[in-house]
TIVOLUM-496790 format. One record per residue (C-alpha): x, y, z; residue in three letters. Coordinates in steps of 0.05 Angstrom, whole numbers, padded with zeros to 5 digits, always signed. Layout:
! TIVOLUM-496790
XYZala...
//
This chain:
! TIVOLUM-496790
-00003+00000+00001met+00030+00069-00021thr+00044+00123+00025ala-00011+00166-00009ser-00065+00123+00018thr-00037+00088+00078thr+00001+00110+00138ile+00061+00061+00142thr+00080+00037+00214gly+00043+00009+00268arg+00036+00070+00314ala-00036+00091+00291ile-00086+00036+00292glu-00154+00039+00265arg-00214+00022+00312ala-00248-00041+00310asn-00214-00062+00243ser-00149-00090+00224arg-00147-00042+00164arg-00094+00012+00163pro-00103+00083+00174ile-00102+00128+00112thr-00087+00199+00107trp-00158+00208+00088leu-00180+00182+00156thr-00128+00232+00190val-00153+00288+00149ile-00227+00274+00166gly-00209+00270+00238ala-00172+00333+00235leu-00228+00373+00194leu-00285+00346+00235leu-00286+00399+00292pro-00264+00450+00243ala-00321+00435+00196val-00375+00432+00257ile-00346+00496+00288gly-00348+00528+00221gly-00424+00506+00205ile-00443+00532+00278leu-00406+00594+00277val-00426+00612+00206ala-00502+00596+00221ala-00510+00623+00288leu-00457+00680+00302tyr-00485+00750+00301asn-00554+00736+00265pro-00567+00815+00271ala-00520+00823+00214glu-00566+00782+00169arg-00635+00803+00185leu-00647+00820+00113asp-00650+00749+00098ser-00716+00746+00137ile-00779+00766+00101ser-00834+00802+00142ala-00901+00838+00127ala-00930+00898+00156ile-01008+00907+00159val-01029+00980+00174asn-01103+00982+00191asp-01089+01046+00232asp-01140+01107+00222gln-01106+01172+00238ala-01134+01221+00283val-01135+01298+00285thr-01111+01333+00349ile-01117+01412+00351asp-01128+01414+00276gly-01066+01368+00259gln-01069+01302+00230leu-01032+01246+00272val-01019+01183+00231pro-00984+01141+00282leu-00996+01077+00247gly-00954+01108+00188arg-00901+01133+00232gln-00889+01063+00260leu-00889+01032+00195thr-00837+01078+00174ala-00795+01065+00240gly-00799+00986+00223leu-00781+00994+00151val-00725+01047+00166asp-00696+00999+00224gly-00646+01026+00276ser-00580+01058+00271asp-00557+01011+00325glu-00570+00948+00284val-00531+00939+00220glu-00588+00903+00185ser-00663+00902+00180asn-00719+00853+00157phe-00738+00853+00082asp-00806+00887+00099trp-00868+00884+00054thr-00925+00932+00069ile-00984+00891+00048thr-01061+00872+00068asn-01087+00823+00118glu-01104+00769+00063gln-01036+00774+00030asp-01003+00771+00102ala-01043+00709+00122ser-01027+00675+00057asp-00949+00691+00064gly-00950+00662+00135leu-00984+00598+00109ala-00939+00587+00051asp-00874+00609+00082gly-00863+00675+00047thr-00864+00714+00108tyr-00831+00695+00176ala-00869+00746+00213ala-00929+00792+00205val-00938+00856+00245val-01011+00880+00249thr-01026+00951+00272ile-01097+00959+00290pro-01147+01012+00268ser-01150+01047+00337asn-01074+01050+00342phe-01067+01129+00338ser-01129+01135+00378ala-01107+01093+00438ala-01036+01122+00430ala-01060+01193+00436thr-01116+01179+00494ser-01076+01216+00542thr-01103+01283+00519ala-01151+01318+00567pro-01222+01292+00563gly-01204+01226+00535ser-01203+01158+00569thr-01134+01130+00571pro-01121+01069+00528glu-01058+01031+00513gln-01040+01025+00442ala-01023+00950+00420thr-00992+00919+00360ile-00994+00843+00346ser-00938+00800+00313val-00957+00734+00282ser-00909+00681+00263thr-00919+00616+00230pro-00922+00550+00274pro-00863+00519+00240asp-00821+00579+00247ser-00745+00567+00272leu-00727+00571+00343val-00700+00639+00345val-00740+00673+00291asp-00800+00686+00340asp-00746+00721+00386ala-00715+00765+00331ile-00786+00785+00304ser-00808+00805+00376ala-00745+00842+00393gln-00749+00884+00324val-00819+00897+00334thr-00816+00917+00405gln-00757+00964+00394ala-00798+01002+00337ala-00861+01002+00386ala-00815+01026+00439ser-00787+01081+00398leu-00858+01100+00379thr-00878+01103+00453gly-00815+01142+00476thr-00833+01197+00419met-00907+01202+00444leu-00884+01208+00516ser-00832+01261+00494glu-00889+01303+00461thr-00935+01293+00522tyr-00883+01310+00573leu-00854+01370+00535gln-00926+01399+00535asn-00930+01383+00610val-00863+01418+00626phe-00884+01479+00584leu-00952+01475+00619gly-00911+01487+00686phe-00887+01548+00658thr-00951+01572+00639thr-00980+01554+00704leu-00924+01592+00741gly-00943+01653+00698asp-01015+01649+00718gln-01002+01635+00788leu-00958+01695+00789gly-01011+01738+00759thr-01056+01707+00815ala-01011+01723+00869ala-01003+01796+00846asp-01078+01805+00845gly-01082+01770+00913ala-01033+01820+00942his-01071+01876+00914gln-01134+01845+00942leu-01097+01839+01010ala-01077+01911+01009asp-01150+01932+00997gly-01177+01882+01046ala-01128+01911+01096gln-01150+01982+01078gln-01224+01957+01085ala-01208+01928+01153ser-01178+01994+01177asp-01240+02031+01151gly-01285+01982+01183ala-01249+01989+01249ala-01265+02058+01251gln-01339+02042+01238leu-01355+02028+01310pro-01326+02092+01340ser-01363+02133+01288gly-01425+02097+01299ala-01420+02108+01380thr-01404+02182+01363ala-01467+02187+01322leu-01508+02152+01377gly-01479+02200+01428asp-01496+02259+01384gly-01566+02232+01369ala-01577+02226+01444gly-01556+02295+01452gln-01602+02320+01399val-01662+02279+01433ala-01645+02314+01498ser-01641+02379+01463gly-01701+02373+01427ala-01739+02350+01492thr-01713+02416+01526gln-01739+02455+01464leu-01803+02425+01467ala-01811+02448+01539gly-01789+02517+01525gly-01838+02524+01465leu-01895+02498+01511asp-01878+02555+01557gln-01869+02604+01500ile-01943+02579+01477ala-01971+02593+01542gly-01940+02663+01551gly-01965+02681+01482ile-02035+02655+01500gly-02032+02701+01562gln-02010+02758+01516ser-02070+02743+01473ala-02117+02742+01531asp-02088+02811+01549gly-02099+02838+01482ala-02174+02811+01487gly-02181+02849+01552gln-02151+02913+01524leu-02200+02911+01463ala-02259+02905+01510ala-02231+02962+01550gly-02226+03005+01488leu-02295+02984+01465asp-02321+03011+01533ala-02283+03073+01524ala-02311+03086+01456ala-02381+03079+01488ala-02372+03146+01520gly-02345+03140+01593val-02330+03198+01629asn-02261+03235+01626asn-02241+03203+01690gln-02259+03136+01668gln-02229+03150+01602leu-02165+03166+01636val-02165+03105+01680gly-02185+03062+01620ala-02128+03095+01578ala-02078+03083+01635ala-02102+03006+01636ser-02097+02998+01564ala-02028+03032+01562asn-02009+02985+01618gly-02034+02925+01578tyr-02007+02949+01515ala-01935+02959+01543gln-01938+02890+01578thr-01961+02853+01516ala-01905+02890+01476ala-01850+02874+01526ala-01870+02802+01528gln-01877+02798+01455thr-01811+02826+01443ala-01780+02776+01495gln-01814+02720+01459leu-01788+02742+01389ala-01715+02748+01416ala-01720+02680+01441thr-01750+02651+01381leu-01698+02685+01338gly-01638+02657+01381ala-01672+02588+01376leu-01680+02592+01300ala-01606+02614+01295gln-01585+02552+01334gln-01631+02508+01294cys-01597+02533+01229ala-01530+02516+01252thr-01549+02451+01289gly-01571+02379+01268thr-01650+02389+01277leu-01699+02375+01228asp-01701+02426+01174pro-01781+02427+01180thr-01777+02441+01252leu-01727+02496+01241cys-01772+02530+01184ala-01829+02530+01238gln-01788+02561+01289val-01763+02614+01242gly-01833+02626+01222gly-01853+02634+01297ala-01797+02684+01309ala-01821+02721+01250gln-01891+02723+01275ser-01871+02741+01343ala-01829+02801+01317val-01895+02823+01281glu-01936+02816+01346ala-01883+02857+01384ala-01889+02911+01332thr-01965+02910+01337ser-01959+02915+01412ala-01913+02972+01404gly-01964+03009+01362tyr-02021+02996+01413ala-01980+03024+01469ala-01961+03083+01422gly-02039+03091+01414tyr-02055+03087+01491thr-02001+03132+01518ala-02023+03196+01489pro-02091+03183+01514thr-02070+03176+01583ala-02027+03238+01581asp-02073+03281+01543gly-02140+03259+01566ile-02162+03331+01566ala-02147+03343+01492gln-02176+03277+01472leu-02245+03288+01504thr-02266+03327+01444ala-02247+03271+01397gln-02297+03223+01376ser-02299+03151+01396ser-02276+03131+01326ala-02203+03131+01347gly-02220+03083+01407leu-02256+03038+01359asn-02197+03035+01315glu-02151+03021+01374ala-02199+02966+01393ala-02194+02935+01327thr-02118+02937+01321gln-02118+02904+01391thr-02166+02848+01369arg-02118+02840+01310ala-02061+02831+01354leu-02102+02784+01397gln-02112+02741+01337ser-02038+02743+01316gly-02021+02721+01382leu-02071+02664+01384asn-02039+02643+01315gln-01968+02650+01346leu-01989+02612+01406ala-02015+02552+01359ala-01952+02556+01316gly-01905+02552+01380thr-01948+02493+01405ala-01938+02456+01339gln-01864+02472+01344ser-01863+02440+01412ala-01901+02378+01382thr-01845+02375+01326gly-01792+02382+01379ala-01819+02324+01415arg-01822+02281+01351ala-01750+02301+01339leu-01732+02279+01407ser-01764+02210+01393thr-01733+02203+01325gly-01663+02225+01355ala-01671+02168+01409thr-01686+02119+01356gln-01622+02142+01317val-01585+02136+01381ser-01607+02069+01390asp-01597+02050+01319gly-01528+02080+01322ala-01515+02035+01380gly-01536+01969+01342gln-01494+01998+01282leu-01435+02004+01327ala-01442+01932+01351thr-01454+01908+01276gly-01394+01952+01255ser-01348+01918+01307gln-01368+01848+01280thr-01358+01875+01207leu-01291+01901+01225ala-01272+01838+01255asp-01292+01798+01194gly-01257+01845+01148val-01195+01840+01188ala-01200+01761+01182gln-01212+01771+01109leu-01149+01816+01103ala-01106+01761+01140thr-01136+01705+01098gly-01125+01741+01031val-01057+01756+01055asp-01039+01684+01071asp-01071+01668+01001leu-01022+01720+00969ala-00965+01691+01005asn-00980+01619+00989gly-00988+01636+00915leu-00923+01671+00915thr-00890+01610+00950thr-00923+01565+00896ala-00894+01612+00838val-00824+01602+00867glu-00832+01530+00869gln-00863+01514+00803val-00809+01506+00752pro-00805+01544+00689thr-00777+01517+00624tyr-00761+01544+00557thr-00783+01505+00497glu-00711+01479+00488thr-00708+01459+00558gln-00775+01426+00560ala-00753+01386+00495lys-00688+01362+00528asp-00718+01345+00593leu-00776+01308+00560ala-00729+01264+00518ser-00696+01243+00586val-00753+01231+00626val-00788+01191+00570ala-00727+01145+00569asp-00693+01154+00632pro-00649+01093+00631val-00603+01078+00576ala-00564+01014+00575ala-00492+01014+00546glu-00450+00961+00528gly-00505+00914+00499ile-00485+00887+00432gly-00528+00867+00373ser-00506+00796+00374asn-00564+00753+00399leu-00522+00697+00429phe-00473+00746+00465gly-00397+00744+00471ser-00398+00669+00498thr-00427+00641+00434ala-00361+00633+00403ile-00326+00600+00463pro-00388+00552+00472leu-00387+00533+00396leu-00312+00522+00395ala-00313+00479+00454ser-00366+00437+00434val-00335+00427+00363ala-00270+00407+00393leu-00304+00358+00442trp-00338+00321+00385phe-00273+00325+00346gly-00238+00287+00404gly-00298+00233+00400leu-00291+00232+00326gly-00216+00219+00331thr-00227+00158+00376phe-00286+00137+00330val-00229+00128+00278ala-00166+00107+00325leu-00161+00053+00374arg-00158+00075+00450ala-00112+00017+00472val-00065-00016+00424thr-00080-00084+00400ala-00005-00105+00425arg-00023-00095+00498thr-00020-00166+00517ile+00045-00182+00475ser+00081-00123+00486ser+00137-00119+00541arg+00132-00043+00546arg+00101-00007+00609pro+00029+00004+00609ser+00039+00078+00611ala+00083+00080+00553leu+00027+00038+00515leu-00027+00089+00535ala+00020+00146+00514gly+00038+00115+00445arg-00040+00109+00427ala-00054+00179+00456leu+00000+00216+00419leu-00026+00212+00346pro-00095+00232+00379ala-00061+00291+00417ala-00028+00318+00353ile-00093+00310+00318ile-00129+00348+00378gly-00076+00406+00376ala-00086+00413+00299val-00162+00412+00306gln-00155+00469+00360gly-00113+00510+00310leu-00162+00498+00257leu-00223+00516+00300val-00187+00579+00320ala-00175+00598+00250gly-00245+00588+00230val-00268+00631+00290val-00220+00686+00273gln-00249+00685+00196leu-00316+00700+00226ala-00306+00745+00284ala-00240+00782+00266ser-00211+00785+00337tyr-00146+00826+00349asp-00084+00788+00351trp-00074+00786+00425gly-00143+00760+00439gln-00139+00709+00382trp-00071+00685+00403ser-00092+00666+00473leu-00155+00637+00446phe-00111+00596+00399ala-00072+00573+00452val-00127+00550+00495val-00159+00516+00438ser-00098+00473+00423val-00096+00455+00495leu-00169+00436+00496thr-00158+00394+00436gly-00106+00356+00468ile-00143+00349+00538ala-00204+00327+00499phe-00165+00274+00460ala-00142+00246+00528ala-00210+00246+00561val-00245+00214+00499asn-00186+00163+00499gln-00200+00149+00573ala-00277+00140+00561leu-00267+00088+00507val-00210+00052+00541ala-00250+00045+00604val-00323+00037+00582phe-00310+00012+00509gly-00367+00030+00462gly-00408+00057+00516ala-00353+00110+00528gly-00372+00137+00462arg-00442+00141+00482trp-00423+00178+00545ile-00378+00225+00508ala-00435+00245+00461ala-00480+00256+00524leu-00425+00302+00550val-00427+00346+00489gly-00505+00351+00489val-00503+00372+00562val-00448+00425+00547ala-00494+00454+00491val-00557+00455+00538ala-00525+00487+00593thr-00486+00536+00554gly-00544+00573+00518ile-00586+00600+00574val-00577+00609+00648ser-00648+00585+00665thr-00626+00509+00662val-00641+00467+00728pro-00592+00476+00783gly-00573+00399+00783val-00561+00399+00708leu-00520+00461+00715ala-00481+00432+00771ser-00465+00369+00733val-00443+00411+00669ala-00394+00448+00719gly-00358+00383+00734leu-00353+00360+00661leu-00286+00371+00624pro-00320+00416+00575thr-00326+00466+00635ala-00255+00489+00640pro-00248+00489+00564ala-00307+00535+00556tyr-00285+00584+00613gln-00214+00585+00582gly-00241+00607+00515ala-00283+00660+00549val-00225+00686+00592asp-00180+00688+00529ala-00234+00728+00492leu-00254+00777+00549thr-00193+00782+00588ser-00229+00765+00652ser-00169+00741+00692gly-00186+00670+00705asn-00147+00639+00646leu-00093+00603+00689gly-00149+00567+00730ala-00182+00547+00665ala-00116+00515+00640ile-00101+00488+00704ala-00169+00450+00700gly-00156+00425+00629leu-00090+00397+00652ala-00120+00362+00711val-00173+00330+00665trp-00119+00306+00616ala-00074+00279+00674val-00130+00240+00705leu-00155+00215+00636ala-00084+00191+00621phe-00083+00156+00688ile-00145+00121+00673ala-00129+00100+00606thr-00059+00070+00637thr-00101+00031+00687leu-00148+00005+00633ala-00083-00015+00592val-00056-00052+00651ala-00123-00091+00668arg-00122-00112+00594arg-00054-00142+00598arg-00080-00200+00644ser-00128-00250+00610val-00159-00316+00627ser-00141-00384+00595thr-00212-00387+00568arg-00203-00314+00536ala-00137-00341+00504leu-00173-00407+00477leu-00226-00365+00449ala-00179-00320+00415ala-00137-00378+00387ser-00178-00439+00377pro-00141-00502+00363ala
//
């Protein structure tokens, strides 16, 4: 057999066959993990860069709404956001805007991997935070076919949620911006109200001061009205006395007139002289009393004109004073008539009784005037008593006014205090209400609408640990594949005189070399996909080489100890490594078992190499421990196989 098809020598033995190992077998064992890793990395690594290979549909049934005269088509805006995609993601779905029937047919025949439906009330619900509206949450629905791939649903939901969140943030920013600008308007209005309240407080204080003066003024009014009542009472008494005096004067005038009539009837000279003297005396007395009455009424009229008495009463007093003056004048005339009669009775004897008759007539006129004056004075006295009664009522009312004014003053004072407190409270409120310019309100609204931002989150769906996991699993199955093709224990175990450790090492050496090359190949495939910097890739390549060697030793030990069941156990280890490396929600028992497997330090070492977490030494030590333990187990298995029973020898070499 030529070197091109067969590896000469007996260092490498084929498992379960006497056929020699060819280069094709070795190359297949070398390429197996690289192919597995390449397929997994190419298929799963960073799917966000290839979202355009997913076809999705948008069904926009939204009915735009009008707010403050402006059309708000939020369904169209969300559609545009989905189609435009995000600046943070390098690619986007291949979107198709269609109707419900086409979308349903597309889901059924596999044309669309997802359908986003925007309902007819989307704009109405999203803007339901306006005043007078019932708040309602806007929703959209995402539909995927029942036979969609494992991660397609998650990707569709993530893309759609991002677009919906962007739309919600935009609406929140608009709403909050209006709220913050409303604070400014509220502050201005509160400021105006505070200014008005301060003015009202000043007016209320002035009203309070004025109201405080009302009780004293009302009390003074009551006192004055009481004095007026007392004076009017005294005036009424005086007028009664005056009226009595005038009545007496009128009686005297009547007597005088009777005497004159008697004189005119022709008495003798002596009688005439006596009558004249009597008439003169009556006339002088009436004149004096009438003059005194006129003076008294004149003074009272002056006091009434300058005082606070009833104007009607004052007019009556003035009329009575004028009548008294006229009566005094008539009385003076009568005295003048009678005086010459008494002095020159001798000369008057020859005169006729016509003069006496005339004097009697004048005296009777005086009597009539005095009677009228007495009646007027009595009426004035009645008016003065009425004035006294009214003034007393005014005094009582002024007392009640004083009491009510005090209550009013207290109430106005409380009002002034309350209004002042209101003004101060409004001023404090103005100081505490924030004010924003339009730019400030817009900036603040953008922060409040999206207050928390996460940094350092990549667009890779599987995160930074995807490549370490895929590489570790690929190398593990590469080690398993190596010992599917190669023997774990040499067939010359019984016949060889070499130590068991040397025999185990000779069987491990080619597998270890293959594992090291597998590690380099897997590292190369990873670099093609991820393009790490040289320092990271170098550490990753070293870890991959060590992992390939350690996995070769462990898989050798599994086959050497358990035979064919060891390959089954190895496959199970690979499955557990995949299951526990995808998500952290695996059961705790399964996670604990995975932490004890040889794939755990390999995975951790790859992660440490690519992320510089600082635990690389512990991971390499773990791989070394597993390799040493596996080699010891293989050596023990080789030693066990070097002793066989006679029955086994007879069965192997029949006669």
